[in-house]
C-alpha positions as CSV (number, residue, x, y, z in Angstrom):
1,M,-15.7,-29.0,21.5
2,A,-17.7,-26.4,23.5
3,G,-20.4,-24.3,21.9
4,P,-19.8,-21.0,20.2
5,E,-19.1,-17.9,22.2
6,Q,-19.6,-14.4,21.1
7,Y,-16.4,-12.5,20.5
8,S,-16.3,-8.7,20.5
9,D,-13.3,-6.5,20.8
10,S,-13.3,-2.7,20.8
11,V,-11.2,-1.2,18.0
12,K,-9.4,2.1,18.2
13,D,-8.6,4.1,15.1
14,R,-4.9,3.3,14.5
15,G,-4.6,5.3,11.3
16,M,-6.3,2.6,9.3
17,A,-9.1,3.1,6.8
18,T,-12.5,3.2,8.3
19,T,-12.8,0.5,10.9
20,R,-16.1,-1.0,12.0
21,V,-16.7,-3.0,15.1
22,R,-18.6,-6.2,14.4
23,L,-19.8,-9.1,16.6
24,L,-18.3,-12.4,15.6
25,S,-19.3,-15.8,17.0
26,L,-16.5,-18.4,17.3
27,P,-16.2,-21.7,19.0
28,S,-14.5,-21.5,22.4
29,D,-11.5,-23.4,21.2
30,L,-10.8,-20.8,18.5
31,I,-11.2,-18.0,20.9
32,R,-8.7,-19.7,23.3
33,E,-6.3,-20.2,20.4
34,A,-6.6,-16.5,19.3
35,E,-6.0,-15.5,22.9
36,R,-2.9,-17.7,23.1
37,L,-1.5,-16.4,19.9
38,A,-2.2,-12.8,20.8
39,K,-0.4,-13.2,24.1
40,Q,2.5,-15.1,22.6
41,E,3.0,-12.4,19.9
42,G,2.1,-9.4,22.0
43,R,-0.8,-8.5,19.8
44,T,-4.6,-8.1,20.4
45,K,-7.0,-10.9,19.4
46,T,-8.4,-8.5,16.9
47,E,-5.0,-8.2,15.2
48,V,-4.6,-12.0,15.2
49,L,-8.0,-12.6,13.7
50,R,-7.6,-9.7,11.1
51,E,-4.3,-11.3,10.0
52,A,-5.9,-14.7,9.7
53,L,-8.7,-13.3,7.5
54,R,-6.1,-11.5,5.3
55,R,-4.1,-14.7,4.9
56,Y,-7.2,-16.7,4.1
57,S,-8.2,-14.1,1.5
58,Q,-4.7,-14.1,-0.1
59,E,-4.7,-17.9,-0.2
60,Q,-8.2,-18.0,-2.0
61,R,-6.9,-15.5,-4.6
62,R,-3.7,-17.6,-5.1
63,R,-5.8,-20.7,-5.6
64,G,-8.1,-18.9,-8.0
65,L,-5.1,-17.9,-10.1
66,Q,-3.8,-21.4,-10.1
67,R,-7.1,-22.7,-11.3
68,Y,-7.2,-20.1,-14.0
69,G,-3.6,-20.9,-15.1
70,A,-4.3,-24.6,-15.1
71,G,-7.3,-24.1,-17.3
72,R,-5.4,-21.9,-19.8
73,A,-2.6,-24.4,-19.9
74,R,-5.0,-27.2,-20.7
75,K,-6.5,-25.2,-23.5
76,V,-3.1,-24.9,-25.2
77,G,-2.1,-28.4,-24.5
78,M,0.6,-27.7,-21.9
79,R,1.4,-30.1,-19.1
80,Q,2.7,-29.0,-15.7
81,A,6.3,-29.5,-16.6
82,G,5.8,-27.3,-19.6
83,V,4.2,-24.6,-17.5
84,V,7.0,-24.7,-15.0
85,R,9.6,-24.4,-17.8
86,A,7.7,-21.5,-19.4
87,V,7.5,-19.6,-16.1
88,Q,11.2,-20.1,-15.5
89,E,12.1,-18.9,-19.0
90,F,9.8,-15.9,-18.6
91,R,11.4,-15.0,-15.3
92,R,14.9,-15.3,-16.9
93,G,13.8,-12.8,-19.6
94,R,13.8,-15.2,-22.5
């Protein structure tokens, strides 16, 4: 793997909330991958990297909720099958 390269992309205001331009250092292989994806999808590298960070953030929140739920289930003595059943019943409106 090659050493890190600095990645910077100018950002125009596209009706988004305040946008700040930051310098980001990434390994060359990740920059090439971002460039490949951007070209393939007709997007900018900035859009690809922004989406990756959004998805990472969402995944972290989801995992946090899973840990919280698992801890709560343990406190009341429920096993995974019981949790799945309770969720299904709740979704059905029981």
